[in-house]
C-alpha positions in Angstrom: 10.6 -8.6 22.7 9.6 -9.3 18.9 5.9 -9.6 18.4 3.5 -10.3 15.4 2.2 -7.9 13.3 -1.4 -9.3 14.3 -0.4 -8.7 17.8 0.7 -5.3 17.4 -2.2 -4.0 15.2 -4.7 -5.9 17.2 -5.9 -8.1 14.0 -6.4 -11.8 13.5 -3.9 -12.2 10.5 -0.7 -10.7 10.1 -1.5 -9.1 6.8 -1.5 -5.5 5.7 -3.3 -4.2 2.5 -1.2 -1.5 0.9 -3.3 1.9 0.6 -3.0 2.4 -2.9 -4.2 5.7 -4.2 -7.3 5.5 -6.3 -7.5 1.8 -6.3 -7.6 1.4 -2.3 -10.9 3.0 -1.2 -13.1 2.5 1.6 -14.7 -0.4 0.4 -11.7 -2.4 -0.1 -10.0 -1.0 3.2 -13.1 -2.3 5.2 -13.7 -5.7 3.4 -10.1 -6.6 4.2 -10.2 -5.6 8.0 -13.8 -7.1 8.4 -11.8 -10.4 7.2 -9.3 -10.1 9.9 -6.2 -8.6 8.4 -5.5 -4.8 8.2 -7.3 -2.6 5.6 -6.0 0.7 4.2 -7.5 3.3 2.6 -5.4 5.6 0.0 -5.5 9.3 1.4 -3.4 10.1 -1.5 -3.9 14.1 -2.1 -7.4 14.2 -0.6 -8.0 17.2 1.9 -10.9 19.1 3.1 -14.3 17.6 2.2 -13.1 15.2 0.0 -10.9 13.6 2.6 -13.6 13.9 5.3 -16.1 12.1 2.8 -13.5 9.3 2.5 -13.0 9.1 6.3 -16.7 9.1 7.0 -17.3 5.9 4.8 -14.2 4.4 6.1 -15.5 4.7 9.9 -19.0 3.7 9.0 -17.7 0.6 7.4 -15.7 -1.3 10.1 -14.8 -1.2 13.9 -11.7 -2.9 13.5 -8.3 -1.8 12.7 -8.1 0.0 9.5 -5.5 2.6 8.0 -5.4 5.7 5.9 -2.4 5.9 3.8 -0.7 9.4 3.2 2.6 10.4 1.4 4.7 13.3 2.1 6.6 13.1 -0.9 3.4 14.1 -3.1 1.7 16.5 -1.3 4.4 18.3 0.9 4.8 18.6 4.5 2.2 21.4 4.9 -0.6 19.4 3.1 0.4 16.0 5.0 0.0 17.9 8.2 -3.3 19.0 7.4 -4.3 15.6 6.4 -2.8 14.0 9.4 -4.8 16.5 11.5 -8.0 15.2 9.8 -7.7 11.6 10.2 -6.5 12.2 14.0 -9.5 14.6 14.5 -12.1 12.9 12.5 -11.6 9.1 13.2 -11.6 7.1 16.3 -8.6 5.3 17.7 -9.1 2.3 15.7 -7.8 4.1 12.5 -3.9 3.7 12.2 -1.9 5.6 9.9 0.2 4.5 7.5 3.0 6.5 5.8 4.6 5.7 2.2 8.5 6.8 2.5 9.7 8.9 5.2 8.5 11.9 6.8 9.6 14.6 9.0 10.2 13.5 12.6 7.6 15.9 13.9 4.7 14.1 12.0 6.1 10.7 13.3 5.9 12.0 16.5 2.6 13.8 16.6 0.6 10.6 15.4 2.2 8.3 18.1 1.9 11.1 21.0 -2.0 11.0 19.7 -2.1 7.3 20.6 -2.5 6.1 17.2 -0.7 3.2 15.6 1.7 4.0 13.0 2.9 2.1 9.9 5.9 3.6 7.7 7.1 2.2 4.5 10.4 2.2 3.5 13.2 0.9 1.0 16.5 1.6 2.8 17.7 0.4 5.9 18.5 4.3 7.2 14.5 5.1 6.8 13.8 1.7 8.5 16.0 2.5 11.6 14.3 6.3 11.9 10.9 4.8 11.5 11.5 1.9 14.3 13.1 4.5 16.4 9.3 6.1 16.7 7.8 2.8 17.3 6.5 2.4 14.0 5.9 -0.9 12.3 8.5 -1.1 9.5 7.2 -2.1 5.9 10.6 -3.3 4.2 9.6 -2.6 0.6 11.7 -4.8 -2.1 12.3 -3.9 -5.9 9.7 -6.5 -6.7 6.9 -4.4 -5.4 4.3 -2.5 -8.0 4.1 1.1 -8.0 6.5 3.4 -6.9 9.9 2.1 -5.5 11.6 3.5 -2.3 14.9 1.5 -2.7 17.2 -0.6 -4.6 17.4 -3.7 -2.6 15.6 -7.2 -2.7 12.7 -7.5 -0.1 14.4 -10.5 1.7 17.9 -8.8 1.7 16.1 -5.7 3.3 14.1 -7.4 5.9 17.2 -9.6 6.7 19.3 -6.6 7.4 16.6 -4.7 9.5 15.9 -7.6 11.6 19.8 -7.9 12.3 19.9 -4.2 13.5 16.0 -4.2 15.0 15.7 -7.5 16.6 12.6 -6.2 18.6 11.1 -4.5 15.9 7.8 -5.4 14.1 8.9 -5.7 10.5 6.5 -6.4 7.6 7.9 -7.6 3.9 6.5 -6.1 0.8 7.0 -6.6 -2.7 6.4 -9.7 -5.3 4.3 -11.5 -2.6 1.4 -13.0 -4.6 0.9 -16.3 -3.2 0.7 -18.1 0.4 4.3 -20.0 -0.5 5.8 -16.6 -1.3 4.5 -15.2 2.2 5.5 -18.1 4.2 9.0 -17.5 2.7 9.0 -13.7 3.7 8.1 -15.0 7.3 10.8 -17.5 7.2 13.3 -14.6 6.3 12.8 -12.7 9.5 9.3 -10.9 8.6 6.6 -10.6 11.0 3.8 -10.3 8.5 3.3 -9.1 5.0 2.1 -6.4 3.0 -0.1 -6.9 -0.3 -0.9 -4.4 -3.1 -1.1 -6.4 -6.6 -3.2 -9.1 -5.0 -5.7 -6.5 -3.9 -5.8 -4.7 -7.3 -8.0 -7.5 -8.6 -10.2 -7.7 -5.4 -13.9 -7.5 -6.2 -13.8 -4.4 -3.7 -11.1 -2.6 -5.5 -11.7 0.5 -7.5 -9.3 -0.6 -10.2 -10.6 0.1 -13.7 -12.0 -3.6 -15.1 -9.4 -3.6 -17.9 -6.5 -2.9 -15.1 -7.8 -5.8 -13.4 -7.8 -8.3 -16.2 -4.4 -7.0 -17.3 -2.9 -8.0 -14.0 -4.7 -11.3 -14.1 -3.2 -11.9 -17.7 0.3 -10.8 -16.9 3.4 -12.3 -15.8 6.9 -11.0 -14.1 8.2 -10.1 -17.8 5.4 -8.0 -18.3 6.2 -5.5 -16.0 9.1 -2.8 -16.4 10.6 -0.3 -13.9 10.3 3.2 -15.3 10.0 7.0 -14.4 7.7 7.8 -17.4 4.3 8.2 -15.3 5.7 11.3 -13.5 3.0 13.9 -14.0 1.7 14.5 -10.3 4.7 12.1 -8.8 8.0 12.9 -10.4 11.3 11.6 -9.6 10.5 8.4 -8.3 11.0 5.1 -10.1 7.8 2.9 -10.5 7.2 -0.8 -11.7 4.2 -1.1 -14.2 2.6 -2.9 -16.7 4.6 -2.3 -19.9 2.4 -0.2 -22.1 2.9 1.9 -25.1 3.7 4.7 -23.1 6.7 3.0 -21.4 7.9 1.8 -25.0 7.7 5.3 -26.4 8.2 8.0 -23.6 8.6 10.6 -26.6 4.8 10.9 -27.3 2.9 14.0 -26.7 1.4 14.8 -23.1 -2.1 15.2 -24.6 -5.0 14.4 -22.1 -5.9 11.0 -22.8 -9.0 10.3 -20.6 -11.1 11.7 -17.8 -11.8 10.6 -14.0 -13.9 11.3 -11.1 -12.4 11.8 -7.5 -14.8 12.1 -4.8 -17.3 13.5 -6.8 -14.9 16.2 -8.7 -13.8 15.4 -12.3 -10.4 16.0 -13.8 -8.9 15.2 -16.9 -6.0 12.6 -17.3 -2.8 13.6 -19.1 -0.7 11.1 -20.9 2.2 10.2 -18.2 -0.1 10.7 -15.6 0.8 8.9 -12.2 -3.0 8.6 -11.4 -4.3 4.8 -11.8 -7.3 4.1 -14.2 -10.2 3.2 -11.7 -13.9 2.4 -12.3 -14.8 6.3 -12.6 -12.0 6.7 -15.4 -12.6 6.9 -19.2 -10.6 7.3 -22.3 -7.2 5.1 -23.2 -7.0 3.0 -20.3 -4.5 1.0 -21.7 -1.9 3.8 -21.9 -2.4 4.7 -18.5 -0.2 3.7 -15.4 -1.0 0.3 -14.2 1.3 -0.4 -11.1 2.0 -4.2 -11.0 4.4 -6.2 -9.0 6.5 -9.2 -9.8 3.5 -11.2 -7.9 1.3 -11.0 -11.0 2.3 -14.3 -12.1 0.6 -15.9 -9.1 -2.7 -13.8 -9.7 -5.2 -15.1 -12.1 -8.5 -13.8 -11.3 -10.7 -11.4 -9.6 -11.8 -12.5 -6.2 -13.5 -11.3 -3.0 -10.9 -9.5 -0.8 -12.0 -12.0 2.2 -11.1 -14.8 -0.1 -7.4 -13.3 -0.4 -7.3 -12.9 3.4 -8.2 -16.4 3.8 -5.8 -17.8 1.5 -3.0 -16.1 3.0 -4.3 -16.8 6.8 -3.2 -20.2 7.2 0.7 -19.3 6.6 0.9 -15.8 8.5 1.2 -15.7 12.0 -1.5 -14.9 14.2 -1.1 -12.7 17.4 -0.1 -14.8 19.8 2.1 -17.0 17.5 5.7 -15.5 18.3 5.1 -15.1 21.9 3.9 -18.9 22.1 6.8 -20.1 20.4 9.2 -18.0 22.9 7.3 -19.8 25.7 
């Protein structure tokens, strides 16, 4: 029987926050979860003490369902297994795991066998079917999404095809959703909830650099491009970003253009790095990867995460909506 995202995860609003690496730290994730949706912190390349520090803040910040996003394509299967093990060992059961892109069946089985809720973001029908076979909440990402793109299909088309093949699965729409009207449209197209990324880049609790936030607020759809230039650290995956001098001239030298700090450890940032500019980043921010979806045209100011959730709550199903409609 089909159910809402809210009922599936035990939250009040059928809304997922994207676990954007660098941008989505524990402060943002916990604020979203405390507001009644499902927050998610970006695990990205964190392992060992750095991962433990992040998980500690996440668990301390909320007792509501909250997630950790991991990406096998970036870290490889061995590191992913280590990350999953840390999340399972160091967090209580209200912490769910979110995977961006496909992962080995063994990983999916390990997560669900531990009794954790599993979210898998996909860009193809094939990957959606495999994720659903493991009981995952399936996030159908369309090409309007900001960040790395998992497929070549429009969001509503992917949702519709997955819904036909998976009538009882929990399917979440992602990509180009920046307004309650767009969210309502995605639900009408067959989704059981929505995932927002770009909308939360500009949240007050987001770790995005102020320049990044302002650029998103000042941009429209035409200011975004799909490219593959920001490939250092994550090669071979096209991504939608705000157009910059780097996207316009990809033949520039791979010089260091800035510095950043992740969990207390300093790093240099080369031109063409996949890393986003955060509040700990300095240098040529305007040349860095500023992931941004087509939803930017509906986003005009920095607001609190709770206000973003509240704005979408009125159009998204709650935990009993589909069940009551069935009755």
